[in-house]
ZAMARGU-4260 file (C-alpha; in steps of 0.2 Angstrom, whole numbers, plus 5000, padded with zeros to 4 digits):
<rodrens>
0) 4925/5002/5089 | 4924/4992/5105 | 4924/4973/5103 | 4912/4963/5098 | 4899/4957/5111
5) 4889/4941/5112 | 4874/4949/5103 | 4886/4951/5089 | 4892/4937/5089 | 4876/4927/5093
10) 4869/4941/5075 | 4883/4938/5062 | 4881/4918/5066 | 4861/4919/5063 | 4866/4929/5047
15) 4876/4917/5040 | 4862/4905/5040 | 4850/4914/5035 | 4858/4924/5022 | 4863/4909/5011
20) 4878/4910/5001 | 4867/4919/4985 | 4864/4935/4997 | 4882/4938/5004 | 4895/4948/4998
25) 4911/4939/4987 | 4921/4929/4998 | 4935/4941/4988 | 4936/4953/4975 | 4934/4950/4959
30) 4938/4962/4944 | 4942/4960/4928 | 4958/4969/4932 | 4964/4959/4942 | 4975/4945/4936
35) 4988/4933/4943 | 5002/4932/4930 | 5019/4925/4930 | 5029/4938/4925 | 5037/4950/4940
40) 5037/4969/4939 | 5053/4975/4934 | 5066/4977/4950 | 5071/4994/4951 | 5085/5000/4947
45) 5092/5007/4963 | 5092/4995/4978 | 5106/4996/4989 | 5102/4987/5003 | 5107/4971/4996
50) 5096/4959/5003 | 5099/4968/5024 | 5085/4978/5026 | 5069/4971/5033 | 5053/4977/5042
55) 5039/4970/5051 | 5019/4973/5054 | 5007/4966/5063 | 4995/4957/5062 | 4993/4958/5043
60) 4992/4970/5027 | 4976/4966/5025 | 4963/4976/5034 | 4949/4973/5022 | 4935/4959/5026
65) 4919/4957/5015 | 4902/4950/5026 | 4904/4935/5020 | 4923/4935/5028 | 4918/4941/5044
70) 4902/4928/5045 | 4913/4915/5042 | 4927/4922/5054 | 4914/4924/5069 | 4906/4908/5064
75) 4922/4895/5060 | 4938/4908/5067 | 4944/4907/5046 | 4954/4924/5043 | 4954/4934/5025
80) 4972/4932/5016 | 4986/4940/5022 | 4974/4948/5038 | 4985/4940/5050 | 5000/4932/5044
85) 5015/4942/5052 | 5007/4942/5069 | 5015/4926/5073 | 5032/4931/5068 | 5030/4946/5078
90) 5026/4938/5094 | 5040/4924/5091 | 5054/4935/5095 | 5053/4935/5112 | 5055/4918/5112
95) 5069/4919/5097 | 5078/4933/5100 | 5092/4925/5110 | 5098/4913/5095 | 5095/4927/5083
100) 5108/4926/5070 | 5110/4940/5056 | 5105/4926/5044 | 5089/4923/5053 | 5083/4940/5055
105) 5070/4938/5042 | 5061/4925/5051 | 5055/4935/5062 | 5054/4951/5048 | 5050/4954/5032
110) 5061/4955/5018 | 5060/4975/5012 | 5070/4973/4995 | 5063/4983/4982 | 5050/4971/4968
115) 5045/4956/4971 | 5053/4942/4965 | 5044/4932/4949 | 5039/4917/4958 | 5032/4927/4971
120) 5020/4937/4963 | 5002/4933/4971 | 4993/4946/4958 | 4992/4961/4948 | 4980/4975/4947
125) 4980/4990/4937 | 4967/5000/4940 | 4976/5014/4928 | 4986/5010/4912 | 4999/5020/4921
130) 5002/5010/4936 | 5003/4992/4941 | 4998/4987/4960 | 5011/4969/4962 | 5006/4961/4979
135) 5018/4946/4985 | 5013/4930/4989 | 5020/4930/5006 | 5013/4947/5013 | 5001/4953/5001
140) 5008/4968/5003 | 5006/4982/4989 | 5022/4984/4977 | 5015/5002/4965 | 5024/5005/4950
145) 5018/5020/4939 | 5025/5027/4924 | 5016/5042/4928 | 5017/5054/4943 | 4997/5053/4945
150) 4997/5036/4942 | 5010/5032/4954 | 4999/5039/4969 | 4984/5034/4960 | 4989/5018/4963
155) 4993/5023/4981 | 4977/5028/4986 | 4968/5010/4977 | 4978/4999/4985 | 4976/5009/5001
160) 4956/5008/4996 | 4961/4990/4995 | 4965/4986/5012 | 4959/4997/5023 | 4943/5006/5016
165) 4933/5003/5032 | 4946/5010/5044 | 4949/5027/5035 | 4930/5031/5035 | 4931/5027/5053
170) 4947/5039/5053 | 4940/5053/5046 | 4925/5050/5054 | 4934/5053/5070 | 4945/5069/5063
175) 4927/5077/5060 | 4919/5072/5075 | 4903/5065/5069 | 4912/5044/5072 | 4894/5040/5084
180) 4882/5043/5068 | 4893/5032/5057 | 4898/5018/5069 | 4887/5019/5081 | 4885/5023/5099
185) 4899/5014/5109 | 4908/5019/5125 | 4923/5016/5115 | 4916/5027/5100 | 4910/5043/5112
190) 4928/5043/5118 | 4934/5044/5102 | 4925/5056/5095 | 4928/5066/5110 | 4945/5066/5112
195) 4950/5070/5095 | 4939/5085/5090 | 4942/5096/5103 | 4960/5095/5102 | 4957/5100/5081
200) 4938/5106/5078 | 4937/5112/5061 | 4926/5118/5050 | 4922/5113/5032 | 4930/5131/5027
205) 4946/5127/5038 | 4950/5110/5030 | 4948/5119/5015 | 4957/5135/5018 | 4973/5121/5024
210) 4973/5112/5007 | 4972/5131/4997 | 4987/5136/5009 | 4998/5123/5004 | 4992/5123/4986
215) 4998/5142/4986 | 5012/5146/4997 | 5023/5131/4998 | 5030/5136/4978 | 5030/5119/4966
220) 5032/5107/4982 | 5015/5111/4990 | 5006/5112/4970 | 5013/5095/4968 | 5010/5089/4986
225) 4991/5093/4983 | 4992/5086/4965 | 4999/5070/4972 | 4983/5072/4986 | 4972/5073/4973
230) 4976/5057/4964 | 4976/5048/4980 | 4958/5053/4984 | 4954/5048/4964 | 4961/5030/4967
235) 4951/5027/4986 | 4936/5034/4976 | 4939/5024/4959 | 4942/5005/4972 | 4927/5011/4984
240) 4913/5013/4967 | 4922/4997/4962 | 4918/4988/4977 | 4902/4996/4980 | 4895/4990/4961
245) 4907/4974/4963 | 4899/4968/4983 | 4916/4966/4989 | 4916/4981/4999 | 4919/4978/5017
250) 4907/4970/5028 | 4906/4984/5042 | 4895/4993/5032 | 4883/4979/5030 | 4883/4979/5049
255) 4885/4997/5053 | 4868/4998/5043 | 4876/5009/5028 | 4873/4996/5015 | 4860/4985/5013
260) 4865/4964/5009 | 4852/4960/5000 | 4849/4975/4987 | 4864/4982/4988 | 4857/4999/4991
265) 4865/5011/5001 | 4882/5023/5000 | 4901/5024/5003 | 4901/5041/5004 | 4913/5050/4992
270) 4933/5053/4998 | 4939/5074/4996 | 4954/5079/4999 | 4949/5088/5016 | 4945/5072/5022
275) 4968/5069/5021 | 4967/5084/5033 | 4954/5077/5046 | 4963/5061/5047 | 4980/5070/5048
280) 4975/5081/5063 | 4972/5063/5071 | 4987/5056/5067 | 4996/5072/5072 | 4986/5073/5088
285) 4992/5054/5093 | 5009/5053/5089 | 5015/5071/5086 | 5011/5084/5098 | 5018/5091/5114
290) 5018/5102/5125 | 4999/5107/5136 | 4997/5104/5151 | 4998/5121/5160 | 4985/5123/5170
295) 4987/5107/5179 | 5006/5112/5180 | 5001/5128/5190 | 4989/5118/5198 | 5002/5107/5207
300) 5012/5123/5209 | 5000/5131/5220 | 4998/5113/5231 | 5017/5114/5233 | 5018/5134/5239
305) 5004/5131/5250 | 5011/5115/5260 | 5028/5124/5259 | 5029/5141/5256 | 5033/5151/5243
310) 5048/5148/5240 | 5052/5132/5247 | 5035/5126/5237 | 5044/5132/5220 | 5057/5124/5224
315) 5050/5105/5227 | 5039/5108/5212 | 5053/5110/5204 | 5062/5096/5208 | 5046/5085/5202
320) 5045/5096/5185 | 5063/5091/5180 | 5064/5101/5163 | 5081/5099/5162 | 5089/5084/5172
325) 5107/5083/5171 | 5107/5063/5175 | 5093/5059/5161 | 5096/5051/5146 | 5100/5059/5130
330) 5099/5055/5113 | 5114/5068/5107 | 5126/5062/5122 | 5142/5071/5116 | 5137/5088/5127
335) 5129/5097/5113 | 5117/5110/5120 | 5103/5116/5113 | 5093/5126/5124 | 5073/5128/5123
340) 5060/5131/5133 | 5070/5134/5148 | 5065/5141/5164 | 5069/5160/5162 | 5079/5170/5176
345) 5064/5180/5179 | 5048/5174/5173 | 5036/5188/5163 | 5018/5187/5163 | 5013/5170/5172
350) 4995/5169/5176 | 4992/5156/5189 | 4975/5153/5192 | 4966/5159/5212 | 4966/5145/5221
355) 4949/5134/5219 | 4945/5142/5204 | 4950/5132/5190 | 4933/5122/5180 | 4937/5113/5167
360) 4927/5118/5150 | 4912/5106/5147 | 4910/5098/5131 | 4896/5088/5129 | 4878/5095/5130
365) 4860/5088/5127 | 4861/5074/5130 | 4847/5062/5123 | 4844/5041/5126 | 4861/5034/5128
370) 4869/5046/5131 | 4861/5051/5148 | 4868/5034/5155 | 4880/5037/5170 | 4893/5026/5160
375) 4893/5040/5148 | 4897/5055/5155 | 4915/5048/5156 | 4920/5037/5139 | 4935/5028/5139
380) 4948/5040/5130 | 4962/5035/5119 | 4979/5044/5123 | 4994/5049/5115 | 5003/5032/5110
385) 5024/5035/5112 | 5031/5021/5112 | 5041/5023/5096 | 5061/5019/5097 | 5078/5019/5087
390) 5093/5010/5089 | 5106/5017/5078 | 5127/5013/5080 | 5140/5021/5066 | 5149/5011/5055
395) 5165/5014/5065 | 5157/5001/5077 | 5150/4989/5068 | 5157/4973/5061 | 5152/4979/5041
400) 5158/4996/5043 | 5140/5000/5040 | 5129/5011/5047 | 5117/4999/5057 | 5098/5003/5061
405) 5083/4995/5070 | 5070/5007/5073 | 5050/5011/5071 | 5036/5019/5078 | 5022/5011/5091
410) 5007/5016/5083 | 4996/5006/5096 | 4991/4987/5094 | 4975/4990/5081 | 4968/4977/5070
415) 4969/4982/5056 | 4983/4994/5059 | 4984/5012/5057 | 4999/5009/5049 | 5001/5001/5032
420) 5016/4993/5021 | 5020/4998/5004 | 5030/5000/4990 | 5031/5016/4981 | 5041/5018/4961
425) 5035/5032/4952 | 5041/5050/4944 | 5051/5056/4959 | 5045/5042/4970 | 5053/5027/4977
430) 5054/5020/4993 | 5046/5005/5003 | 5040/5006/5018 | 5023/5010/5031 | 5012/5027/5031
435) 4996/5028/5039 | 4980/5021/5029 | 4972/5037/5022 | 4986/5047/5019 | 4997/5036/5010
440) 5003/5047/4995 | 5018/5046/5002 | 5029/5032/5014 | 5032/5041/5029 | 5042/5029/5037
445) 5052/5017/5028 | 5069/5015/5015 | 5071/5024/4999 | 5084/5015/4988 | 5098/5018/5000
450) 5094/5024/5014 | 5083/5021/5030 | 5072/5032/5039 | 5060/5032/5054 | 5055/5043/5069
455) 5050/5041/5087 | 5037/5055/5097 | 5049/5069/5104 | 5034/5079/5114 | 5042/5096/5114
460) 5034/5109/5119 | 5023/5116/5106 | 5007/5118/5114 | 5005/5134/5127 | 4992/5142/5139
465) 4986/5158/5138 | 4974/5165/5149 | 4962/5176/5140 | 4955/5191/5150 | 4935/5189/5147
470) 4924/5206/5143 | 4907/5208/5141 | 4902/5219/5126 | 4891/5232/5134 | 4905/5233/5147
475) 4896/5225/5160 | 4905/5214/5174 | 4912/5201/5166 | 4909/5182/5172 | 4919/5166/5170
480) 4903/5161/5159 | 4905/5174/5147 | 4909/5175/5128 | 4919/5188/5124 | 4938/5192/5127
485) 4951/5204/5127 | 4960/5204/5112 | 4974/5216/5110 | 4963/5229/5119 | 4947/5226/5109
490) 4932/5213/5117 | 4930/5201/5106 | 4919/5187/5101 | 4924/5169/5104 | 4919/5159/5092
495) 4906/5145/5096 | 4910/5128/5085 | 4897/5112/5087 | 4894/5096/5082 | 4877/5087/5083
500) 4878/5066/5082 | 4864/5057/5083 | 4866/5037/5082 | 4854/5022/5081 | 4860/5004/5084
505) 4865/4991/5074 | 4872/4974/5072 | 4887/4978/5072 | 4886/4989/5089 | 4870/4984/5098
510) 4871/5002/5108 | 4852/5008/5109 | 4848/5025/5102 | 4857/5041/5109 | 4863/5060/5104
515) 4872/5075/5111 | 4879/5091/5108 | 4900/5094/5106 | 4904/5112/5110 | 4919/5120/5110
520) 4924/5139/5109 | 4938/5145/5099 | 4948/5161/5101 | 4962/5169/5094 | 4974/5160/5105
525) 4967/5143/5105 | 4952/5132/5111 | 4947/5136/5128 | 4949/5121/5140 | 4947/5129/5156
530) 4938/5145/5166 | 4948/5152/5181 | 4949/5168/5189 | 4967/5175/5189 | 4970/5188/5205
535) 4951/5191/5205 | 4948/5193/5186 | 4938/5180/5175 | 4948/5172/5164 | 4949/5158/5152
540) 4962/5147/5146 | 4966/5142/5129 | 4978/5128/5121 | 4986/5138/5107 | 4997/5123/5098
545) 5009/5126/5084 | 5000/5115/5073 | 4984/5118/5073 | 4979/5123/5057 | 4994/5116/5048
550) 4989/5097/5050 | 4993/5096/5032 | 5010/5107/5032 | 5023/5090/5034 | 5017/5085/5019
555) 5033/5093/5012 | 5045/5086/5021 | 5037/5066/5017 | 5036/5071/4999 | 5053/5077/5000
560) 5058/5060/5010 | 5053/5049/4996 | 5060/5059/4983 | 5076/5052/4977 | 5084/5066/4969
565) 5084/5077/4986 | 5088/5064/5000 | 5106/5059/4995 | 5115/5059/5011 | 5113/5064/5030
570) 5113/5083/5028 | 5097/5081/5014 | 5090/5069/5025 | 5089/5084/5039 | 5083/5097/5028
575) 5069/5085/5024 | 5067/5082/5040 | 5066/5104/5043 | 5047/5103/5034 | 5037/5093/5044
580) 5030/5103/5060 | 5025/5090/5070 | 5038/5085/5086 | 5045/5069/5081 | 5063/5063/5083
585) 5067/5058/5065 | 5083/5044/5063 | 5092/5042/5047 | 5105/5027/5041 | 5115/5024/5025
590) 5130/5016/5020 | 5143/5030/5027 | 5132/5039/5041 | 5118/5037/5054 | 5110/5054/5059
595) 5095/5063/5071 | 5084/5076/5066 | 5070/5086/5079 | 5058/5091/5068 | 5043/5103/5076
600) 5035/5119/5073 | 5046/5126/5088 | 5037/5142/5094 | 5049/5159/5098 | 5044/5164/5113
605) 5044/5181/5120 | 5057/5186/5133 | 5055/5178/5151 | 5039/5168/5144 | 5039/5150/5157
610) 5032/5138/5143 | 5029/5129/5161 | 5015/5139/5163 | 4997/5147/5159 | 5004/5165/5151
615) 4991/5183/5150 | 4986/5184/5133 | 4995/5200/5130 | 5002/5205/5114 | 5020/5209/5124
620) 5018/5189/5126 | 5013/5182/5112 | 5023/5172/5102 | 5034/5184/5091 | 5029/5187/5073
625) 5010/5177/5081 | 4996/5180/5067 | 4981/5170/5072 | 4972/5173/5054 | 4983/5157/5050
630) 4990/5155/5065 | 5008/5157/5061 | 5021/5164/5071 | 5041/5165/5072 | 5048/5147/5073
635) 5067/5142/5080 | 5076/5140/5065 | 5084/5123/5063 | 5100/5125/5067 | 5093/5127/5085
640) 5084/5112/5085 | 5092/5095/5091 | 5104/5087/5077 | 5117/5078/5074 | 5128/5066/5061
645) 5140/5053/5065 | 5140/5050/5083 | 5143/5033/5088 | 5126/5028/5093 | 5110/5035/5093
650) 5096/5028/5104 | 5079/5036/5109 | 5063/5029/5118 | 5054/5047/5119 | 5066/5052/5133
655) 5076/5070/5131 | 5082/5074/5118 | 5098/5086/5121 | 5107/5096/5135 | 5096/5110/5138
660) 5083/5106/5127 | 5069/5109/5140 | 5056/5094/5143 | 5038/5097/5140 | 5031/5086/5153
665) 5037/5077/5171 | 5046/5063/5170 | 5063/5067/5161 | 5074/5063/5175 | 5087/5050/5179
670) 5076/5036/5177 | 5068/5032/5160 | 5064/5020/5149 | 5078/5025/5138 | 5092/5019/5149
675) 5086/5002/5148 | 5091/5003/5127 | 5105/5015/5129 | 5114/5005/5142 | 5114/4991/5131
680) 5118/4999/5114 | 5134/5008/5127 | 5140/4991/5128 | 5138/4984/5112 | 5149/5000/5104
685) 5161/4996/5117 | 5163/4977/5110 | 5162/4984/5095 | 5157/4972/5080 | 5138/4979/5079
690) 5128/4967/5068 | 5111/4967/5063 | 5108/4953/5074 | 5117/4960/5091 | 5106/4977/5089
695) 5089/4967/5086 | 5094/4957/5102 | 5098/4973/5113 | 5080/4980/5109 | 5072/4964/5110
700) 5081/4963/5127 | 5075/4979/5134 | 5056/4975/5126 | 5053/4964/5140 | 5064/4971/5153
705) 5056/4975/5167 | 5063/4996/5172 | 5058/4995/5189 | 5067/4981/5192 | 5080/4982/5183
710) 5086/5002/5188 | 5077/5004/5206 | 5077/4987/5213 | 5095/4988/5216 | 5094/5004/5227
715) 5076/4996/5236 | 5088/4981/5242 | 5102/4993/5247 | 5088/5000/5258 | 5081/4983/5265
720) 5098/4977/5269 | 5105/4990/5278 | 5099/4981/5294 | 5096/4965/5296 | 5082/4955/5289
725) 5070/4946/5305 | 5053/4945/5297 | 5053/4928/5283 | 5042/4935/5276 | 5051/4950/5268
730) 5067/4939/5270 | 5057/4927/5255 | 5051/4944/5243 | 5069/4949/5244 | 5077/4931/5241
735) 5063/4931/5226 | 5066/4949/5220 | 5086/4950/5221 | 5085/4931/5210 | 5072/4938/5196
740) 5085/4953/5194 | 5099/4944/5193 | 5091/4935/5179 | 5088/4953/5170 | 5072/4958/5176
745) 5065/4948/5163 | 5044/4946/5159 | 5045/4932/5148 | 5038/4915/5148 | 5047/4900/5154
750) 5046/4893/5138 | 5037/4897/5121 | 5018/4894/5124 | 5019/4891/5141 | 5009/4907/5145
755) 5019/4907/5163 | 5032/4919/5167 | 5047/4912/5174 | 5050/4922/5191 | 5031/4922/5192
760) 5030/4929/5211 | 5044/4942/5209 | 5036/4948/5196 | 5020/4948/5206 | 5025/4955/5220
765) 5032/4971/5211 | 5015/4972/5203 | 5009/4975/5220 | 5024/4984/5229 | 5025/4998/5215
770) 5011/5008/5218 | 5011/5005/5237 | 5029/5011/5240 | 5028/5026/5228 | 5010/5032/5238
775) 5020/5027/5258 | 5037/5036/5251 | 5030/5052/5244 | 5014/5056/5251 | 5015/5058/5270
780) 5028/5070/5267 | 5019/5080/5253 | 5004/5079/5259 | 4987/5071/5250 | 4982/5089/5242
785) 5002/5091/5233 | 5002/5071/5230 | 4986/5071/5220 | 4990/5085/5210 | 5008/5079/5206
790) 4998/5061/5201 | 4989/5071/5190 | 5004/5078/5178 | 5013/5059/5179 | 5003/5048/5183
795) 5013/5035/5196 | 5015/5019/5187 | 5015/5011/5167 | 5015/4992/5172 | 5012/4984/5156
800) 4995/4976/5166 | 4992/4993/5172 | 4976/4997/5165 | 4973/5013/5176 | 4989/5020/5167
805) 4989/5032/5152 | 4989/5017/5138 | 4980/5006/5146 | 4979/4991/5148 | 4986/4977/5135
810) 4992/4990/5126 | 5010/4985/5125 | 5018/5000/5128 | 5023/5003/5149 | 5038/5011/5160
815) 5037/5028/5151 | 5026/5036/5163 | 5029/5034/5180 | 5039/5039/5197 | 5054/5029/5194
820) 5065/5046/5192 | 5056/5053/5209 | 5060/5037/5219 | 5077/5034/5211 | 5083/5051/5216
825) 5074/5053/5234 | 5082/5034/5236 | 5101/5039/5234 | 5098/5054/5243 | 5094/5043/5260
830) 5107/5032/5256 | 5118/5045/5254 | 5124/5040/5238 | 5127/5055/5226 | 5113/5064/5215
835) 5119/5078/5203 | 5104/5090/5207 | 5097/5083/5222 | 5078/5085/5223 | 5071/5100/5239
840) 5065/5088/5250 | 5068/5071/5253 | 5053/5060/5256 | 5057/5042/5262 | 5056/5042/5279
845) 5061/5060/5281 | 5079/5055/5276 | 5082/5045/5289 | 5086/5029/5282 | 5080/5017/5297
850) 5062/5025/5295 | 5062/5023/5275 | 5068/5006/5278 | 5054/5003/5288 | 5043/5010/5274
855) 5050/5001/5262 | 5048/4983/5271 | 5032/4987/5276 | 5025/4989/5259 | 5034/4977/5252
860) 5027/4963/5264 | 5014/4969/5261 | 5015/4969/5243 | 5021/4949/5241 | 5006/4943/5253
865) 4993/4950/5239 | 4985/4935/5229 | 4988/4933/5209 | 4970/4937/5208 | 4969/4953/5217
870) 4986/4960/5208 | 4979/4954/5191 | 4960/4956/5192 | 4947/4949/5178 | 4945/4964/5166
875) 4933/4954/5153 | 4949/4947/5143 | 4959/4936/5153 | 4952/4928/5168 | 4957/4936/5186
880) 4975/4930/5194 | 4980/4928/5176 | 4997/4935/5174 | 5003/4934/5158 | 4985/4936/5150
885) 4988/4952/5162 | 5001/4957/5150 | 4998/4953/5133 | 4995/4964/5119 | 4978/4962/5111
890) 4975/4969/5093 | 4962/4979/5096 | 4947/4978/5084 | 4942/4991/5075 | 4930/4981/5061
895) 4925/4964/5061 | 4942/4952/5064 | 4949/4947/5079 | 4967/4940/5080 | 4975/4931/5095
900) 4982/4938/5111 | 5001/4940/5109 | 5015/4941/5122 | 5020/4954/5130 | 5034/4966/5121
905) 5038/4985/5123 | 5042/4984/5106 | 5038/4995/5091 | 5021/4992/5082 | 5031/4995/5062
910) 5048/4990/5064 | 5064/4989/5053 | 5081/4983/5053 | 5092/4991/5040 | 5110/4989/5036
915) 5116/4996/5019 | 5132/4989/5009 | 5131/5003/4995 | 5128/5019/4989 | 5122/5028/4974
</rodrens>
């Protein structure tokens, strides 16, 4: 949902006065099964962390608020217990990390030990006799202990509903493509359903088929997983019923018109297992996909060939594509090769479109009411979040002799968070950590009895684009608008999937009434995304993801990660991760070993197929073993996935995994934000004696560092200083930038709470300079069509304040996407410095240093003259010119509560700091 407007604030304030205490829901749950107790739950026998496991997940554990609590929050700023009590500690690391010691780690993190000490028990709940949910006083995290497996999973569902019922309801509707009828027609809601439903459009039968497939084809673990899922749903539904009857359900149900605040009439729809599949499709779409974008890649290739000719244009395009850049920072850095999705020597089946023929497939039809407004034509859409990072050091280089890990995923900054903390203890389950609300029957990232694990988005290529040749069943000449295609020689009808969504305005969302219909065409080769001609023949381009129709198959891997009888060491951890079909980098640490595994259903492609470009939808170019009925194929075996045990250290910040593991997109070159981690961890390893505090400091320092200033500014200054600087404005700007770089190139307050950056002028100059520099450096040589086509595949900049970047404003994530590597290699070529794999063309000043220097100086002078108000325009959250605010992180509300802005950090949302001194 969008941020509450003045109208909403007025409405809820008026509601507070009008309804009165007798007519609004209770302030907090009040059921007989919930009591405050003196006796703690028994501590599990096996907790080998010895107080050295910590975690954090802002803003807070409690994501539910009754109507009364929402009204009080809007009127007086009050907050329900545990709704925001981790935010300040998360924020304070920015100022506090320089003085961090192991003893102070939990000043900034939670103690992630198993169990709850007797004097820290806040409450217990027993929704069934075979499960107890104990919450601690400090954070309100649920510690769920079951005497049966059903009870354990039931308790997980009950606790999830206690903390995230409204959010789970929202996101099951996102996954099903019917968010606007449920939550309102706000532009943000339109954008959410328009972003996610076309990626995973399913009928109810499709969703049920995925449940049945796991239950019947995955053996005993599959049967057990679906039993756990049913128990989890049962737990959600019990809380749903109790909270409705007790009138302590989330207040958003009233504000959106689903329940009457006076009569309690209305319903919270029951949850089903198929809702979990819909939820999983959203999670997988955000974090676990990879590849795609081949149509845009083809357009930039064609533009390059038009600019430079066929052979040279292809070489120029390959230098920007950077499939296997030898200077890219790697997670596996010991030289081990894992060939995958490489450029074939003799490409076969490539289906490049005819110039000017590509048209994107429409999604929305039959608009009515508010959906006809001009701004509704292109609503804001979320993008894949990929700020997750990981730092691990093997025991040979730590002070204790045991591996140390600092790792976690970035899931955006929402209020409440998509993830929730929990501890699960029951038959076959023993873990604490974070899980996505709505699919939290297992801990998905966290710690077991004597090991911890985490993940980063990997993004390797598991999505391909096929060009299906269109046909007409009667034999007439086909057109691009056709709805039949050739499948293995037979003219086959496409399947139309659609959603008709109608919404009405409410107190929560005053968007006027409106409606539209979403429609996609499904083929055996995936969902139609574009139409074009190839060699004059009409085609539809389709996107086929290997995990489509398999949104929840990864549940088997998560089940194994939670099972202490399965995960006993690094190798059994890798075996569990092998069962996860989504594209993730998995990291592991126990008292003896650190390890890594890259998961994903990597399809085995036909010989000669170039995965970076569209391919003809003909049987000889299909994935090997392809069966469209269930979207199955042959997948690369685990031994061919990047994997490692015992490397001296591991880092990941969504960078390239290993040598020869083909990059699925643009931007995996010589400069990547992973360098910010690699440089610091490498230095720690060289010095030895790494501790939890030192590794956390390395992460925290990288989190406030500007990649452009640390990696690119030295080369830019070398170009500028290649001749005497005579312009006073340029000279002054150089001095400011050089001083900033020498001090660490950080975007950080002068003092905690000052909300003013040290070296504020240098930061402003860099923010203004980078986009000007890149355009002046590359556009003249490339020409506007090719420059724009390449920018469509990889944005030029992603500074923290860059609302135009892929992650938008106030999102935390920065420096993942940008032309850092292109500029780095281009400038080194101009300066005569070595480049391992030189680009085909040198762009800055045509490769002539004086001409390049002139471009760099002119754009720097222009940037230095830009005012703060121009560089940081007002955005609805911040006043124009407020640099700190422009960078700041906003917890974007998906309910009735809002939270304070916090300092920018390029850091995971949920994060662990672990070191196990003993092992089973």
